[in-house]
C-alpha positions in Angstrom: -2.7 -6.5 93.5 -0.6 -3.3 93.4 -2.3 -0.4 91.9 1.1 1.2 91.2 2.0 -1.7 89.0 -0.8 -1.2 86.6 -0.1 0.1 83.3 0.0 -0.2 79.7 1.2 1.2 76.5 -1.0 3.4 74.5 0.0 2.2 70.9 -3.1 3.4 68.6 -1.1 6.1 66.9 -0.4 9.6 67.5 -2.3 12.7 66.6 -0.4 15.7 64.6 -1.5 19.1 64.0 -1.7 18.5 60.3 -4.5 16.0 61.6 -6.8 18.5 62.8 -9.7 20.4 61.8 -9.5 24.1 62.2 -12.9 24.2 64.0 -12.9 22.4 67.3 -16.3 21.5 66.9 -15.5 19.6 63.5 -12.9 17.9 65.2 -15.1 16.8 68.2 -17.6 15.3 65.6 -14.8 13.5 63.5 -13.8 12.0 66.8 -17.4 11.1 67.7 -18.5 9.4 64.8 -15.3 7.3 65.0 -16.2 6.2 68.6 -19.6 5.4 67.3 -18.3 3.5 64.4 -16.1 1.6 66.8 -19.1 0.5 68.5 -17.9 1.7 72.0 -20.5 1.4 74.8 -22.2 4.9 75.5 -19.8 6.8 73.1 -21.8 10.0 74.2 -21.5 9.6 77.7 -19.6 12.3 79.4 -18.7 13.5 82.9 -20.3 17.0 83.6 -18.3 18.7 86.6 -19.8 21.7 88.3 -18.9 23.6 91.6 -21.3 24.6 94.6 -21.7 27.5 96.4 -18.9 26.7 98.8 -16.3 25.8 96.1 -17.0 22.1 96.3 -16.6 20.2 92.8 -19.2 17.5 91.7 -19.2 15.2 89.0 -21.7 12.8 87.5 -22.1 11.0 83.8 -24.8 12.7 81.4 -25.5 11.8 78.1 -25.0 14.4 75.1 -27.8 14.9 73.2 -27.0 17.5 70.5 -23.7 19.4 69.1 -24.0 22.5 67.6 -21.7 25.2 66.4 -22.4 26.9 69.5 -22.4 24.1 72.1 -23.0 21.0 73.4 -26.6 20.2 74.7 -27.7 17.7 77.5 -31.1 17.6 79.6 -31.7 17.4 83.2 -34.3 17.8 85.8 -33.9 21.5 86.7 -34.2 21.1 90.4 -31.5 18.6 90.5 -27.9 19.3 92.1 -26.2 19.9 88.8 -28.7 22.6 87.8 -28.7 24.3 91.2 -24.7 24.4 90.9 -25.2 26.0 87.4 -27.7 28.6 88.8 -24.9 29.8 91.0 -22.0 29.2 88.5 -22.5 29.0 85.1 -19.0 27.6 84.5 -19.0 23.8 83.5 -16.3 21.2 82.4 -17.4 18.3 80.2 -15.1 15.0 79.6 -15.5 12.2 77.2 -13.3 9.3 78.1 -13.0 6.8 75.0 -10.7 4.4 76.6 -10.6 1.8 73.6 -9.2 4.4 71.5 -7.0 5.8 73.6 -8.8 9.0 73.4 -10.1 12.0 75.5 -11.6 15.1 75.2 -12.0 17.9 77.6 -14.2 20.9 77.2 -14.7 24.0 79.6 -17.5 26.5 78.8 -20.4 28.3 80.1 -23.8 27.1 80.8 -26.9 28.6 79.5 -30.8 27.4 79.6 -32.3 26.1 76.4 -35.6 27.7 75.4 -39.0 26.2 76.3 -39.4 25.5 72.6 -36.1 23.4 72.4 -37.1 21.5 75.6 -40.5 20.7 74.0 -38.9 19.6 71.0 -36.7 17.1 72.7 -39.1 16.0 75.6 -41.7 14.9 72.9 -39.1 13.1 70.8 -38.2 10.7 74.1 -40.1 7.2 74.8 -42.9 7.7 76.6 -41.7 5.8 79.9 -38.6 8.2 79.7 -41.0 11.5 79.5 -43.3 9.6 82.6 -39.8 8.7 84.5 -38.5 12.7 84.2 -42.0 13.6 85.9 -41.7 11.0 88.5 -38.4 11.4 89.5 -37.4 14.7 91.4 -33.7 14.4 90.8 -31.4 14.6 93.8 -34.1 14.6 96.5 -33.7 12.3 99.2 -36.8 9.2 99.1 -37.4 6.7 101.6 -37.3 3.6 99.5 -37.1 2.7 95.6 -40.8 1.2 95.9 -41.7 5.2 96.4 -40.2 6.1 93.2 -41.8 2.8 91.3 -45.0 3.5 92.8 -45.2 7.0 91.3 -44.0 5.9 88.0 -46.9 3.4 87.9 -49.5 6.0 89.0 -48.2 8.1 86.3 -48.3 5.8 83.5 -51.7 4.8 84.2 -52.7 8.6 84.5 -51.2 9.3 81.1 -52.0 6.1 79.3 -54.1 7.9 76.8 -53.0 11.3 75.4 -49.9 13.6 75.5 -47.6 14.1 78.4 -47.0 17.8 79.3 -43.6 19.0 79.4 -42.9 19.4 83.2 -41.7 22.7 84.5 -39.0 21.6 86.3 -37.4 19.8 83.4 -35.1 21.2 80.7 -31.9 21.5 78.9 -28.4 23.3 79.1 -26.1 24.4 76.1 -22.5 24.4 77.1 -21.0 27.2 75.0 -17.1 26.1 75.0 -14.6 28.4 75.8 -11.6 25.7 75.4 -11.7 22.0 73.9 -8.7 19.8 74.4 -8.1 16.6 72.4 -5.9 14.1 73.9 -4.4 10.8 72.2 -2.4 8.3 74.1 1.1 7.8 72.8 4.0 5.4 73.6 6.1 5.7 76.6 3.5 8.4 77.8 4.5 10.9 75.3 0.5 11.7 74.5 -0.5 14.2 72.1 -2.5 16.8 73.3 -4.0 19.9 71.4 -5.9 22.7 73.0 -8.4 24.9 71.0 -9.0 28.1 72.9 -11.4 30.6 71.8 -10.1 34.2 71.3 -12.9 36.4 70.1 -14.4 34.7 67.2 -11.3 32.7 66.6 -9.7 29.4 67.7 -6.2 29.3 68.8 -4.5 25.8 68.7 -1.5 24.9 70.9 0.1 21.8 71.6 0.3 21.0 75.2 3.4 18.7 76.8 1.7 15.4 78.2 
């Protein structure tokens, strides 16, 4: 298999300025709803890129849990590697790869922690096993074997068999306030369509970018 020879044409149609919403969050919600309607696998899955204190970038897949006018929300263990990076550098990049629709969305922004009230509202809405897993797993820490994690999970499941599970202090969410949002639509002959929304004050400026 020659990787250099692997290619295909993007033929699902282009993207024109007249098709765009004035607000990029509205445009994102439109594309997200189309990805859901197309029954894509994990349409809310996004790459979250952070940078550590040495300037080393890291990426991982996280599920988007809310879209608001002022940002994109996800939740994590606040002791995780990504959370530690954000503590050092709040600038974050998000990427949504909707390959079957020949679309990508790239977001740059600044992360801020959610309030305790916001964390509690979402945590209590999760399935109970997911709540327990959030407590059992000290994300990104080294463990000797999977059995240790499973034993902790079962122990906590027994402990919380009755009653509510408290929101752990080391768990919470981040809101990524966007500074730029780029929409990419594949085009024939590699003439892709790219539109970049950049925030200037309270306004969004739209530029077409060369592919």
